[in-house]
Structures are given as structure tokens and as C-alpha cells.
C-alpha positions, -999 to +999 in steps of 0.1 A: +550-401+074+528-391+099+522-410+134+489-423+140+485-399+170+494-370+143+466-379+121+442-385+145+448-347+155+445-337+121+410-356+117+399-337+153+409-304+141+393-307+106+359-322+127+359-289+149+361-269+115+334-282+103+309-289+130+271-296+128+250-265+129+235-257+166+200-259+161+178-277+159+199-293+191+174-322+194+190-332+158+226-325+161+236-329+197+231-369+193+258-366+164+279-350+185+274-371+213+283-404+195+315-388+180+325-380+213+321-414+227+358-424+225+358-444+193+393-455+180+383-435+145+400-463+127+386-460+094+394-424+084+432-430+101+432-456+074+422-436+044+448-409+054+474-433+058+465-451+029+469-416+010+502-412+028+515-441+009+514-423-025+517-387-011+533-362+014+503-342+019+474-357+032+453-326+041+433-328+009+421-365+024+406-352+051+370-346+037+367-381+023+387-396+058+355-376+075+330-388+052+339-425+062+339-414+100+302-403+096+290-432+077+306-453+104+288-438+130+254-435+115+255-472+109+266-475+148+234-455+157+211-471+136+225-506+143+221-499+182+188-495+180+183-531+158+202-545+186+184-528+211+219-526+224+219-503+256+259-492+258+280-482+230+319-474+239+306-477+277+282-448+273+243-451+264+239-454+229+220-425+216+181-442+212+188-454+252+198-416+263+174-399+238+146-419+220+144-443+190+130-415+170+161-395+178+184-421+168+168-425+134+166-388+128+204-382+138+219-408+121+201-400+089+211-364+092+251-380+096+247-398+065+239-368+044+264-349+058+290-378+052+281-369+013+284-329+016+320-338+032+328-363+003+315-336-024+343-318-009+371-339-013+389-325-042+387-321-084+352-338-097+370-368-111+381-377-079+350-372-061+331-392-089+355-420-085+355-418-045+314-419-045+316-447-066+336-466-039+315-451-012+283-464-030+293-496-034+306-499+001+276-485+016+252-508-001+273-538+011+275-529+049+239-526+042+234-559+031+254-575+059+233-557+083+206-574+067+222-607+064+230-603+102+192-598+111+184-627+091+204-653+108+189-642+143+159-663+128+178-691+110+189-726+127+211-737+095+239-704+093+273-717+077+302-707+085+312-695+052+277-674+054+292-660+087+322-649+072+306-631+038+282-615+063+312-600+085+331-591+054+300-576+043+290-558+076+324-545+086+354-557+062+344-542+031+343-504+050+377-510+061+389-522+026+369-492+010+385-465+031+421-480+024+409-480-014+395-443-011+426-429+005+446-446-020+427-428-046+436-395-028+471-399-027+473-404-065+475-444-064+470-465-099+443-489-102+467-518-090+476-504-058+443-492-049+429-527-056+457-545-036+447-519-006+411-528-006+417-564-004+443-562+023+414-540+043+389-564+032+408-594+051+422-572+076+386-564+086+376-602+086+402-607+110+393-576+132+356-587+134+365-620+143+387-605+173+354-587+183+336-617+186+364-636+210+363-602+229+326-596+231+329-631+252+362-633+266+373-593+269+377-572+302+341-551+308+366-524+316+386-525+288+358-538+259+333-508+265+304-529+259+286-558+277+306-587+275+282-616+269+260-598+251+259-611+220+252-647+242+226-630+256+211-621+222+215-652+209+236-642+182+254-665+157+288-656+160+321-670+150+325-687+179+288-704+179+293-717+147+329-730+149+316-749+181+287-763+164+313-781+136+333-791+162+322-797+197+305-835+208+269-841+197+260-837+235+277-801+237+260-793+201+223-798+218+231-778+250+245-747+228+214-752+208+192-751+238+210-723+254+205-701+216+170-709+218+159-695+251+156-658+262+172-662+298+195-631+303+214-639+331+250-641+340+247-680+342+237-684+304+269-666+296+292-690+322+278-718+307+282-708+270+316-696+279+324-731+298+311-751+267+334-733+243+366-736+267+359-775+267+359-776+230+390-756+227+366-730+204+390-697+214+419-715+200+405-724+170+386-691+163+422-678+168+436-697+145+413-683+118+419-652+126+455-656+123+450-669+084+430-641+075+457-619+088+483-636+069+466-638+037+460-597+039+494-588+051+506-607+015+481-581-004+501-552+018+533-566+003+521-560-035+515-526-030+543-508-050+556-480-025+590-482-002+587-506+027+593-480+050+563-461+039+539-491+046+556-493+082+526-467+103+501-484+083+513-522+091+519-512+126+485-500+134+465-530+117+493-557+133+476-534+167+442-542+158+450-582+159+459-582+198+438-554+210+416-554+242+386-533+233 
């Protein structure tokens, strides 16, 4: 079985062998830029790991893995525009370094190249199955992004709605990557479905961890503006949990902060203090652990030797305690 480092090296080699064109530079340089900002390449690595559960050869799955990575970065490029985010992985976002028009068009071409890579993923019947999964997941990611934007103007978002939103916006792509990798490796339908559920549930836990890091992370490690969700008045898992468990006075205070455009360290500190005195970080961490435990039950159902799951299991476990 390949280590994570070995799989990432294969991805790097594959990307260098399949570069974007040199011209027009204004279109393709932003694509190269976002791909070299130091992302973890989690999703394509998961696809390759899923493939390797069932096959000793991962090279045939590289086109599908790279398609997932291109799609993910396309979505980040456009999400950053919608969120007006100044930083991505500690560096200026594409629309900040260039402009919004460039961010839109370069993102568009990345999506087209994702399909081009997917078309090279193998026999026609396999490509058709992969495209079906890819399309389903891509539509759901867009739906999740729309729900996220809808929540910005709603005062009555329920925690269950938020979980569904992060499932669509983040988790289904992790599940889809694993499902695609399973088919690339020759898995049966039951194992592919179990891996999808594993990734979906792990993805929800992953996003809950991301919410925690946005408020409590180390800025030097996190790579994004800590407290950015608070400044943007986002209804994160922490905010919605606080509105469930806090005293009436604290709920009132939190809603007041959520209705202000104040962009200062004082706002972040005040909301974080409110979370702390209501034990919100511990409550949210418990929810994360619940989804994590349920995810691993699905991994246990996959019918391969336990030792073949070791690299995948360790990688996902590490995601739940990450600091960036």
C-alpha cells in the first residue's frame, strides 16, 4: 500500500505532465496559482486510497483524482469571490491578486479541464459511471453553496438545516471522491456505497472542525483569517449551537453581534467569549465526534482486509485533530 506522501507525489507528477496551456497567460496563470498555494489535496488522495483498497495499481485512477482536484479548486476560486475572502491558504485569493472577472473565467476553464481529465479515466463504461457520480456531486455542491448564501439573510436557520448545507457544500465531494476511487479500483456497488457514506459523514465532521478552527485556530497554522466567519456574520455550527443552549441574555447579545457590520478584533473576542461561557466549543466537538464515529462504522463495512484500510483510516483520523 502506498503512503499518503507517495500518493501525493504521484499526483504532483501527473499534474506536471498535464499542465495548462501557457497562453493566454491571463486565463491560465490564476489556475496554476491556486493549485500551488499549498492545499492538502485531500480529495484526490482519498480517491486514490479508495482505489487502492481494491487494486494494487493506482495510476489508472490519476485522471479521475486530478479531475476532483480541479473541480475543488474551481469551486474555491468562485467561493472566494462570493465570500469576498482576501486570503486563501495564507495567500491573496485569485480575485484579490488579479480581479473578479479573472477569477470567474479562470474558474470556468478549470471546471472544463476537470471534465477533460475525467474523460481520460478509462473504459467508456467506467467513465460514464464516474461522470454520473461527478455530476451528482457537483450539482449538490452548488446547491450547498446556494443554501449557504440563503442563510446569510435568514434569522431562523435550524442546526439540522446547517448540517444539510455542509453535507452538500463540503461532505458529498469527499464521499464522491471515495466512491469514484472505489469504482476505479473495481469495487462492487455495496463497497462503493459504503465508502461514499464514510466520506459523507467524515466530511460533515471535517467541516465542523473547520468551523472550530475559524474561531479558535492559530492564524499562523490555519492559513485564513481567524474569526472571519464571525466578522461575516455567518451562521456556523458554533453560532447555531450557541443559539440553542445559551441563556436568553447571551442569545440576545449574539443576535446583536450577528446584525452588526463591525469588523474589529473586539467583535471576534466578544463572540468567542460568549461561546466559551456557554461551553459551545465542547458541545460542538462532541457533535463532531458523533459524526466521526458513525463514519468509521461505514468504513468497517467495506469488504477488504483491514490492513488495506490502514492508510485511509489514519489519514481521516488526522483530519479530525488538524490545526489547519
